[in-house]
C-alpha positions as CSV (number, residue, x, y, z in Angstrom):
1,M,16.5,5.6,12.7
2,I,13.9,4.3,15.2
3,E,13.6,0.6,15.8
4,L,11.0,-1.1,13.6
5,H,9.1,-4.3,13.8
6,L,7.7,-6.4,11.0
7,T,4.7,-8.5,11.8
8,R,2.7,-11.0,9.9
9,A,-0.8,-11.3,11.4
10,R,-3.3,-14.0,10.4
11,P,-6.8,-14.4,11.9
12,T,-7.0,-17.3,14.3
13,A,-8.7,-20.5,13.2
14,T,-11.5,-19.9,15.7
15,I,-12.8,-17.0,13.7
16,E,-12.7,-18.8,10.3
17,R,-16.4,-18.5,9.8
18,L,-16.2,-14.7,10.1
19,G,-13.9,-14.5,7.1
20,P,-16.6,-13.1,4.7
21,V,-17.4,-10.5,7.3
22,L,-13.9,-9.5,8.3
23,F,-12.6,-9.6,4.7
24,P,-15.5,-9.0,2.3
25,D,-15.0,-9.0,-1.5
26,D,-16.0,-5.4,-1.8
27,P,-12.6,-3.5,-1.8
28,S,-13.9,-0.5,0.1
29,R,-15.5,-2.5,2.9
30,R,-12.5,-4.8,3.0
31,S,-10.2,-1.8,3.4
32,A,-12.3,-0.2,6.1
33,V,-12.5,-3.4,8.2
34,A,-8.7,-4.1,7.8
35,H,-8.1,-0.5,9.0
36,R,-10.0,-1.1,12.2
37,L,-8.4,-4.6,12.7
38,V,-4.9,-3.2,12.5
39,W,-5.7,-0.4,15.0
40,A,-7.0,-3.1,17.4
41,M,-3.4,-4.4,17.6
42,F,-2.2,-1.1,19.3
43,P,-3.1,0.9,22.4
44,P,-6.3,2.9,21.9
45,D,-4.8,6.2,23.3
46,L,-2.0,6.7,20.8
47,A,-1.7,10.2,19.5
48,R,-0.2,9.2,16.2
49,R,-0.4,6.2,13.9
50,P,2.7,4.1,14.5
51,F,2.4,1.7,11.6
52,L,2.0,1.0,7.9
53,Y,0.2,-2.2,6.8
54,R,-0.7,-4.3,3.8
55,E,-3.6,-6.8,3.6
56,T,-2.4,-9.4,1.2
57,A,-5.1,-12.1,0.8
58,P,-6.5,-12.1,-2.7
59,T,-10.1,-10.9,-3.1
60,G,-12.5,-13.8,-3.3
61,A,-9.9,-16.3,-2.0
62,G,-11.4,-19.3,-0.1
63,G,-10.4,-21.3,2.9
64,R,-7.7,-19.9,5.2
65,A,-6.4,-17.5,2.5
66,G,-9.9,-15.9,2.4
67,R,-9.5,-14.9,6.0
68,G,-6.8,-12.5,5.2
69,E,-3.2,-11.9,6.1
70,I,-1.8,-8.6,7.2
71,F,1.7,-7.4,7.2
72,V,2.4,-4.5,9.6
73,L,5.6,-2.4,9.9
74,S,5.5,-0.5,13.2
75,S,7.6,1.4,15.7
76,L,5.7,-0.5,18.5
77,P,5.4,-4.3,18.6
78,P,1.6,-5.0,18.0
79,N,-0.5,-7.3,20.1
80,D,-2.9,-10.0,19.0
81,G,-5.9,-7.7,18.8
82,G,-7.6,-9.4,21.8
83,G,-7.2,-12.9,20.4
84,L,-8.2,-12.1,16.8
85,F,-4.7,-12.8,15.3
86,E,-1.9,-15.2,15.3
87,I,1.1,-12.9,15.1
88,E,4.8,-13.3,14.2
89,T,6.9,-10.3,14.9
90,R,10.6,-9.7,14.2
91,R,12.9,-6.8,14.2
92,F,13.0,-5.1,10.8
93,A,16.7,-4.2,10.2
94,P,17.8,-5.3,6.8
95,Q,21.6,-5.1,6.2
96,L,21.7,-3.5,2.8
97,A,24.5,-2.1,0.6
98,A,24.5,0.0,-2.6
99,G,24.0,-2.3,-5.5
100,D,21.9,-4.9,-3.7
101,Q,19.0,-6.1,-5.7
102,L,15.6,-6.8,-4.0
103,E,12.3,-8.2,-5.1
104,F,9.6,-5.8,-3.9
105,S,5.8,-5.6,-3.6
106,L,4.0,-2.3,-3.1
107,R,0.4,-1.2,-2.9
108,A,0.2,2.6,-3.2
109,N,-2.1,5.5,-3.7
110,A,-0.2,7.1,-6.5
111,T,-0.7,10.9,-6.6
112,A,1.2,14.0,-7.8
113,Q,0.8,17.7,-7.4
114,R,0.4,20.6,-9.8
115,S,-0.1,24.3,-9.4
116,E,-3.5,25.8,-10.4
117,M,-5.3,29.2,-10.1
118,I,-8.3,28.7,-7.9
119,D,-10.4,31.7,-6.9
120,E,-7.7,34.0,-8.2
121,R,-5.1,32.4,-6.0
122,R,-2.4,29.9,-7.0
123,R,-2.9,26.7,-5.1
124,S,-1.3,23.3,-5.1
125,V,-3.7,20.6,-6.2
126,R,-3.1,16.9,-5.7
127,F,-4.4,14.4,-8.3
128,D,-4.5,10.7,-9.0
129,V,-1.9,10.0,-11.7
130,V,-4.0,7.2,-13.3
131,M,-7.2,9.4,-13.5
132,Q,-5.1,12.2,-14.9
133,A,-3.8,9.9,-17.6
134,L,-7.3,8.6,-18.4
135,H,-9.1,12.0,-18.4
136,P,-8.3,13.1,-22.0
137,I,-9.5,9.7,-23.4
138,G,-13.1,9.4,-24.4
139,K,-15.5,7.0,-22.8
140,G,-16.6,3.6,-24.0
141,R,-14.5,1.4,-26.2
142,E,-11.7,3.9,-26.7
143,R,-11.1,4.3,-23.0
144,A,-11.5,0.6,-22.4
145,E,-8.8,-0.3,-24.9
146,A,-6.4,2.4,-23.7
147,R,-6.9,1.8,-20.0
148,P,-4.4,-1.0,-19.4
149,R,-1.6,0.8,-21.2
150,L,-2.3,4.2,-19.5
151,I,-2.5,2.6,-16.0
152,R,0.8,1.0,-16.6
153,E,2.5,4.1,-18.0
154,A,1.2,6.4,-15.3
155,G,2.1,3.9,-12.6
156,I,5.6,3.3,-13.8
157,A,6.3,7.0,-14.2
158,W,5.1,7.6,-10.7
159,L,7.3,4.8,-9.3
160,V,10.4,6.1,-11.1
161,R,9.8,9.5,-9.6
162,Q,9.5,7.9,-6.1
163,A,12.8,6.1,-6.6
164,E,14.7,9.2,-7.5
165,G,14.6,10.5,-3.9
166,S,14.2,7.3,-2.1
167,G,17.5,5.5,-2.4
168,F,16.7,3.0,-5.1
169,R,16.3,2.6,-8.9
170,L,14.4,0.3,-11.2
171,P,17.0,-1.6,-13.3
172,D,14.3,-2.6,-15.8
173,P,11.0,-0.7,-15.5
174,E,9.5,-2.7,-18.3
175,R,9.7,-5.8,-16.1
176,V,7.8,-4.2,-13.2
177,A,4.2,-5.5,-13.0
178,V,1.5,-2.9,-12.5
179,D,-1.9,-4.2,-11.6
180,G,-5.0,-3.9,-9.4
181,Y,-6.0,-0.3,-10.1
182,E,-9.3,0.3,-8.2
183,H,-11.1,3.0,-6.3
184,V,-11.6,2.6,-2.6
185,L,-14.0,4.6,-0.5
186,V,-12.5,5.7,2.8
187,D,-15.9,5.5,4.5
188,P,-18.0,3.0,2.6
189,E,-20.8,3.2,5.2
190,G,-21.2,7.0,4.6
191,R,-21.2,7.7,8.3
192,R,-19.1,10.8,8.1
193,G,-21.5,12.6,5.8
194,G,-20.6,15.2,3.2
195,R,-18.4,14.4,0.2
196,R,-17.3,10.8,0.0
197,A,-13.5,10.5,0.2
198,V,-12.1,8.0,-2.3
199,H,-8.6,7.0,-3.3
200,G,-7.2,4.9,-6.1
201,R,-4.6,2.3,-5.5
202,L,-2.1,0.4,-7.6
203,D,-0.2,-2.8,-7.0
204,F,3.5,-3.0,-8.1
205,E,5.8,-6.0,-8.1
206,G,9.3,-6.3,-9.5
207,L,13.0,-5.9,-9.0
208,L,14.8,-2.8,-7.6
209,E,18.4,-1.9,-6.9
210,V,19.4,-0.1,-3.8
211,T,21.5,3.1,-4.4
212,D,21.4,4.6,-0.9
213,P,20.6,2.1,1.9
214,E,20.0,4.7,4.6
215,R,17.7,6.7,2.6
216,F,15.9,3.7,1.2
217,L,15.2,2.2,4.7
218,A,14.0,5.6,5.9
219,R,11.5,5.8,3.1
220,I,10.3,2.3,3.7
221,A,9.6,3.3,7.3
222,S,7.6,6.4,6.3
223,G,5.8,4.8,3.4
224,F,5.2,5.6,-0.3
225,G,2.3,7.7,-1.7
226,R,-0.8,8.9,0.1
227,A,-3.7,7.2,2.1
228,R,-1.1,5.3,4.1
229,A,-3.6,4.9,7.0
230,F,-5.7,2.7,4.7
231,G,-3.4,-0.1,3.7
232,N,-1.2,1.8,1.2
233,G,2.4,2.6,1.2
234,L,4.1,-0.4,2.8
235,M,6.8,-1.8,0.5
236,L,7.6,-5.4,1.2
237,I,11.1,-6.5,0.2
238,R,13.2,-9.7,0.0
239,R,16.5,-10.6,-1.4
240,A,16.4,-11.4,-5.1
241,R,16.8,-15.1,-5.9
242,G,14.4,-16.1,-3.1
243,R,16.4,-15.1,0.1
244,D,14.2,-13.5,2.7
245,E,15.2,-10.1,4.0
246,G,13.9,-8.1,6.9
């Protein structure tokens, strides 16, 4: 497994007044800006993206929290983005064993695939699991009432499927929090033209149990779900009972 680095990057105090610009409340614009800021931490001539990241500041937060905090897992140690960030980087090499229990936090674009006939040819179609769950429900009050339950059910089912091939399990899926479902435009300024690309994202928090440490760490390194270039897919972990891990 390649050497990995876990970085916590916080905007410097000198750019505090730019907080509303760098981390706006609108989730699509916030995602687009964070995407560019993270790329600023790495050499511009890279052929492939060497990182996953997660922007953790709550939407609408004030003060220092409103300026954003970004966790980056990367195969290259990042720089400070030309003085934009205060960075703390350490080697990411958790010592895990089967049976270890970890608290986790994950923001993911949860999708699945199905086979469909399109233009008389069988093709694989990718879909958002939440939208698939909501689709049969009518609009208005009926959908509004069913929405929280269906978001949770679709999210948990997706995460359980991810766990099956990723070296962990959920000891108690009912205690995993599922929140924050929203749609994010990849290009909120519309500069690319054509069809507007959009992805849905979910936030998960809870407890997991490691079943295969090597496979689990390899999956953390590659990320979970789709749209990983836009702040999705990085699972943050720590030892249960409050002991930091990483």
